[in-house]
mmCIF file of the C-alpha atoms, coordinates in Angstrom:
data_MODEL
# 
_entry.id   MODEL 
# 
loop_
_atom_site.group_PDB 
_atom_site.id 
_atom_site.type_symbol 
_atom_site.label_atom_id 
_atom_site.label_alt_id 
_atom_site.label_comp_id 
_atom_site.label_asym_id 
_atom_site.label_entity_id 
_atom_site.label_seq_id 
_atom_site.pdbx_PDB_ins_code 
_atom_site.Cartn_x 
_atom_site.Cartn_y 
_atom_site.Cartn_z 
_atom_site.occupancy 
_atom_site.B_iso_or_equiv 
_atom_site.pdbx_formal_charge 
_atom_site.auth_seq_id 
_atom_site.auth_comp_id 
_atom_site.auth_asym_id 
_atom_site.auth_atom_id 
_atom_site.pdbx_PDB_model_num 
ATOM 1   C CA . MET A 1 1   ? 7.148   -34.653 33.470 1.00 0.00 ? 1   MET A CA 1 
ATOM 2   C CA . HIS A 1 2   ? 3.765   -34.256 31.861 1.00 0.00 ? 2   HIS A CA 1 
ATOM 3   C CA . SER A 1 3   ? 2.719   -31.544 34.324 1.00 0.00 ? 3   SER A CA 1 
ATOM 4   C CA . ASP A 1 4   ? 5.964   -29.595 33.729 1.00 0.00 ? 4   ASP A CA 1 
ATOM 5   C CA . ALA A 1 5   ? 5.337   -29.496 29.986 1.00 0.00 ? 5   ALA A CA 1 
ATOM 6   C CA . ALA A 1 6   ? 1.747   -28.404 30.501 1.00 0.00 ? 6   ALA A CA 1 
ATOM 7   C CA . SER A 1 7   ? 2.750   -25.578 32.821 1.00 0.00 ? 7   SER A CA 1 
ATOM 8   C CA . ALA A 1 8   ? 5.311   -24.278 30.293 1.00 0.00 ? 8   ALA A CA 1 
ATOM 9   C CA . ILE A 1 9   ? 2.576   -23.714 27.684 1.00 0.00 ? 9   ILE A CA 1 
ATOM 10  C CA . GLU A 1 10  ? 0.895   -20.338 28.050 1.00 0.00 ? 10  GLU A CA 1 
ATOM 11  C CA . SER A 1 11  ? -2.791  -19.850 27.394 1.00 0.00 ? 11  SER A CA 1 
ATOM 12  C CA . PRO A 1 12  ? -3.799  -18.018 24.194 1.00 0.00 ? 12  PRO A CA 1 
ATOM 13  C CA . LEU A 1 13  ? -5.100  -15.114 26.291 1.00 0.00 ? 13  LEU A CA 1 
ATOM 14  C CA . THR A 1 14  ? -1.725  -14.776 28.021 1.00 0.00 ? 14  THR A CA 1 
ATOM 15  C CA . VAL A 1 15  ? 0.082   -14.792 24.686 1.00 0.00 ? 15  VAL A CA 1 
ATOM 16  C CA . LEU A 1 16  ? -2.261  -12.124 23.289 1.00 0.00 ? 16  LEU A CA 1 
ATOM 17  C CA . THR A 1 17  ? -1.734  -10.023 26.416 1.00 0.00 ? 17  THR A CA 1 
ATOM 18  C CA . HIS A 1 18  ? 2.030   -10.133 25.808 1.00 0.00 ? 18  HIS A CA 1 
ATOM 19  C CA . ILE A 1 19  ? 1.547   -9.174  22.158 1.00 0.00 ? 19  ILE A CA 1 
ATOM 20  C CA . ALA A 1 20  ? -0.726  -6.276  23.150 1.00 0.00 ? 20  ALA A CA 1 
ATOM 21  C CA . ALA A 1 21  ? 1.885   -5.046  25.627 1.00 0.00 ? 21  ALA A CA 1 
ATOM 22  C CA . SER A 1 22  ? 4.510   -5.168  22.872 1.00 0.00 ? 22  SER A CA 1 
ATOM 23  C CA . LEU A 1 23  ? 2.264   -3.133  20.564 1.00 0.00 ? 23  LEU A CA 1 
ATOM 24  C CA . ASP A 1 24  ? 1.736   -0.561  23.322 1.00 0.00 ? 24  ASP A CA 1 
ATOM 25  C CA . ALA A 1 25  ? 5.507   -0.107  23.601 1.00 0.00 ? 25  ALA A CA 1 
ATOM 26  C CA . LEU A 1 26  ? 5.803   0.918   19.938 1.00 0.00 ? 26  LEU A CA 1 
ATOM 27  C CA . SER A 1 27  ? 5.915   4.583   18.942 1.00 0.00 ? 27  SER A CA 1 
ATOM 28  C CA . CYS A 1 28  ? 4.189   3.875   15.612 1.00 0.00 ? 28  CYS A CA 1 
ATOM 29  C CA . ALA A 1 29  ? 0.526   3.064   15.044 1.00 0.00 ? 29  ALA A CA 1 
ATOM 30  C CA . ALA A 1 30  ? -0.140  -0.650  15.471 1.00 0.00 ? 30  ALA A CA 1 
ATOM 31  C CA . ILE A 1 31  ? -3.173  -2.891  15.829 1.00 0.00 ? 31  ILE A CA 1 
ATOM 32  C CA . LEU A 1 32  ? -3.910  -6.537  16.390 1.00 0.00 ? 32  LEU A CA 1 
ATOM 33  C CA . ILE A 1 33  ? -6.736  -7.881  14.264 1.00 0.00 ? 33  ILE A CA 1 
ATOM 34  C CA . GLY A 1 34  ? -8.454  -11.232 14.005 1.00 0.00 ? 34  GLY A CA 1 
ATOM 35  C CA . ARG A 1 35  ? -8.864  -13.216 10.825 1.00 0.00 ? 35  ARG A CA 1 
ATOM 36  C CA . ASN A 1 36  ? -12.350 -11.759 10.516 1.00 0.00 ? 36  ASN A CA 1 
ATOM 37  C CA . GLY A 1 37  ? -10.986 -8.186  10.365 1.00 0.00 ? 37  GLY A CA 1 
ATOM 38  C CA . ILE A 1 38  ? -12.192 -7.228  13.826 1.00 0.00 ? 38  ILE A CA 1 
ATOM 39  C CA . ILE A 1 39  ? -9.757  -5.133  15.876 1.00 0.00 ? 39  ILE A CA 1 
ATOM 40  C CA . ALA A 1 40  ? -8.635  -6.982  19.010 1.00 0.00 ? 40  ALA A CA 1 
ATOM 41  C CA . HIS A 1 41  ? -6.174  -4.342  20.248 1.00 0.00 ? 41  HIS A CA 1 
ATOM 42  C CA . ALA A 1 42  ? -5.031  -0.869  19.206 1.00 0.00 ? 42  ALA A CA 1 
ATOM 43  C CA . ASN A 1 43  ? -2.098  1.037   20.651 1.00 0.00 ? 43  ASN A CA 1 
ATOM 44  C CA . CYS A 1 44  ? -2.276  4.707   21.626 1.00 0.00 ? 44  CYS A CA 1 
ATOM 45  C CA . ARG A 1 45  ? -0.644  5.954   18.415 1.00 0.00 ? 45  ARG A CA 1 
ATOM 46  C CA . PHE A 1 46  ? -3.214  4.162   16.242 1.00 0.00 ? 46  PHE A CA 1 
ATOM 47  C CA . CYS A 1 47  ? -6.020  5.647   18.342 1.00 0.00 ? 47  CYS A CA 1 
ATOM 48  C CA . GLU A 1 48  ? -4.532  9.122   17.847 1.00 0.00 ? 48  GLU A CA 1 
ATOM 49  C CA . THR A 1 49  ? -4.174  8.524   14.102 1.00 0.00 ? 49  THR A CA 1 
ATOM 50  C CA . VAL A 1 50  ? -7.829  7.614   13.595 1.00 0.00 ? 50  VAL A CA 1 
ATOM 51  C CA . HIS A 1 51  ? -9.117  10.019  16.270 1.00 0.00 ? 51  HIS A CA 1 
ATOM 52  C CA . ARG A 1 52  ? -10.973 7.339   18.209 1.00 0.00 ? 52  ARG A CA 1 
ATOM 53  C CA . SER A 1 53  ? -10.684 5.867   21.671 1.00 0.00 ? 53  SER A CA 1 
ATOM 54  C CA . ARG A 1 54  ? -9.354  2.359   22.212 1.00 0.00 ? 54  ARG A CA 1 
ATOM 55  C CA . GLU A 1 55  ? -12.705 1.341   23.653 1.00 0.00 ? 55  GLU A CA 1 
ATOM 56  C CA . SER A 1 56  ? -14.499 2.380   20.465 1.00 0.00 ? 56  SER A CA 1 
ATOM 57  C CA . LEU A 1 57  ? -11.968 0.614   18.226 1.00 0.00 ? 57  LEU A CA 1 
ATOM 58  C CA . VAL A 1 58  ? -11.694 -2.772  19.937 1.00 0.00 ? 58  VAL A CA 1 
ATOM 59  C CA . GLY A 1 59  ? -14.400 -4.984  18.500 1.00 0.00 ? 59  GLY A CA 1 
ATOM 60  C CA . SER A 1 60  ? -14.956 -2.791  15.429 1.00 0.00 ? 60  SER A CA 1 
ATOM 61  C CA . ASP A 1 61  ? -14.310 -3.649  11.790 1.00 0.00 ? 61  ASP A CA 1 
ATOM 62  C CA . LEU A 1 62  ? -10.898 -2.505  10.504 1.00 0.00 ? 62  LEU A CA 1 
ATOM 63  C CA . VAL A 1 63  ? -12.154 -1.861  6.963  1.00 0.00 ? 63  VAL A CA 1 
ATOM 64  C CA . ALA A 1 64  ? -14.877 0.503   8.207  1.00 0.00 ? 64  ALA A CA 1 
ATOM 65  C CA . CYS A 1 65  ? -12.303 2.349   10.318 1.00 0.00 ? 65  CYS A CA 1 
ATOM 66  C CA . ILE A 1 66  ? -9.916  2.791   7.372  1.00 0.00 ? 66  ILE A CA 1 
ATOM 67  C CA . ARG A 1 67  ? -12.712 4.018   5.129  1.00 0.00 ? 67  ARG A CA 1 
ATOM 68  C CA . ARG A 1 68  ? -13.555 6.773   7.643  1.00 0.00 ? 68  ARG A CA 1 
ATOM 69  C CA . VAL A 1 69  ? -9.917  7.909   7.850  1.00 0.00 ? 69  VAL A CA 1 
ATOM 70  C CA . MET A 1 70  ? -9.461  7.864   4.073  1.00 0.00 ? 70  MET A CA 1 
ATOM 71  C CA . LEU A 1 71  ? -12.712 9.778   3.566  1.00 0.00 ? 71  LEU A CA 1 
ATOM 72  C CA . ARG A 1 72  ? -11.679 12.385  6.134  1.00 0.00 ? 72  ARG A CA 1 
ATOM 73  C CA . ARG A 1 73  ? -8.298  12.869  4.410  1.00 0.00 ? 73  ARG A CA 1 
ATOM 74  C CA . TRP A 1 74  ? -9.916  13.060  0.987  1.00 0.00 ? 74  TRP A CA 1 
ATOM 75  C CA . LEU A 1 75  ? -12.454 15.636  2.172  1.00 0.00 ? 75  LEU A CA 1 
ATOM 76  C CA . ARG A 1 76  ? -9.745  17.724  3.832  1.00 0.00 ? 76  ARG A CA 1 
ATOM 77  C CA . GLY A 1 77  ? -7.713  17.714  0.593  1.00 0.00 ? 77  GLY A CA 1 
ATOM 78  C CA . TRP A 1 78  ? -10.782 18.530  -1.474 1.00 0.00 ? 78  TRP A CA 1 
ATOM 79  C CA . VAL A 1 79  ? -11.723 21.491  0.740  1.00 0.00 ? 79  VAL A CA 1 
ATOM 80  C CA . ASN A 1 80  ? -8.133  22.795  0.717  1.00 0.00 ? 80  ASN A CA 1 
ATOM 81  C CA . GLY A 1 81  ? -8.000  22.441  -3.060 1.00 0.00 ? 81  GLY A CA 1 
ATOM 82  C CA . LEU A 1 82  ? -11.308 24.247  -3.476 1.00 0.00 ? 82  LEU A CA 1 
ATOM 83  C CA . ALA A 1 83  ? -10.163 27.102  -1.235 1.00 0.00 ? 83  ALA A CA 1 
ATOM 84  C CA . SER A 1 84  ? -6.919  27.397  -3.202 1.00 0.00 ? 84  SER A CA 1 
ATOM 85  C CA . PHE A 1 85  ? -8.809  27.357  -6.508 1.00 0.00 ? 85  PHE A CA 1 
ATOM 86  C CA . ALA A 1 86  ? -11.173 30.060  -5.247 1.00 0.00 ? 86  ALA A CA 1 
ATOM 87  C CA . ARG A 1 87  ? -8.277  32.272  -4.127 1.00 0.00 ? 87  ARG A CA 1 
ATOM 88  C CA . ARG A 1 88  ? -6.578  31.943  -7.516 1.00 0.00 ? 88  ARG A CA 1 
ATOM 89  C CA . ASN A 1 89  ? -9.636  32.401  -9.684 1.00 0.00 ? 89  ASN A CA 1 
ATOM 90  C CA . PHE A 1 90  ? -12.235 34.400  -7.790 1.00 0.00 ? 90  PHE A CA 1 
ATOM 91  C CA . SER A 1 91  ? -10.224 36.848  -5.729 1.00 0.00 ? 91  SER A CA 1 
ATOM 92  C CA . CYS A 1 92  ? -9.826  40.576  -6.153 1.00 0.00 ? 92  CYS A CA 1 
ATOM 93  C CA . ARG A 1 93  ? -7.439  43.009  -4.587 1.00 0.00 ? 93  ARG A CA 1 
ATOM 94  C CA . CYS A 1 94  ? -8.586  45.684  -2.183 1.00 0.00 ? 94  CYS A CA 1 
ATOM 95  C CA . ARG A 1 95  ? -7.654  49.147  -3.323 1.00 0.00 ? 95  ARG A CA 1 
ATOM 96  C CA . ALA A 1 96  ? -6.514  50.191  0.135  1.00 0.00 ? 96  ALA A CA 1 
ATOM 97  C CA . GLY A 1 97  ? -4.608  47.264  1.566  1.00 0.00 ? 97  GLY A CA 1 
ATOM 98  C CA . GLY A 1 98  ? -3.782  45.029  -1.326 1.00 0.00 ? 98  GLY A CA 1 
ATOM 99  C CA . ASP A 1 99  ? -5.080  41.928  0.462  1.00 0.00 ? 99  ASP A CA 1 
ATOM 100 C CA . TYR A 1 100 ? -7.208  39.369  -1.270 1.00 0.00 ? 100 TYR A CA 1 
ATOM 101 C CA . LEU A 1 101 ? -10.880 39.303  -0.481 1.00 0.00 ? 101 LEU A CA 1 
# 
């Protein structure tokens, strides 16, 4: 009886492998992180979201990864806002075509 109970318990690595497979089946971005904030697994959608390969993400710090994504989004918004501001305030019409320069 003791050996039957022992064989029914899966190893932690087996359990994590099942969890990783479940994350891979999701269509949304999902990751598995340790208590220390290190990424143990990232599904394809998460990799696409942060523009990094799974190999580069696994073993990296989640907080550092999020900071890069947030900075990229902020910079993109800032550049778009600056371009919009420039078009509104520093543009002139061409006499011939009427397009903004």
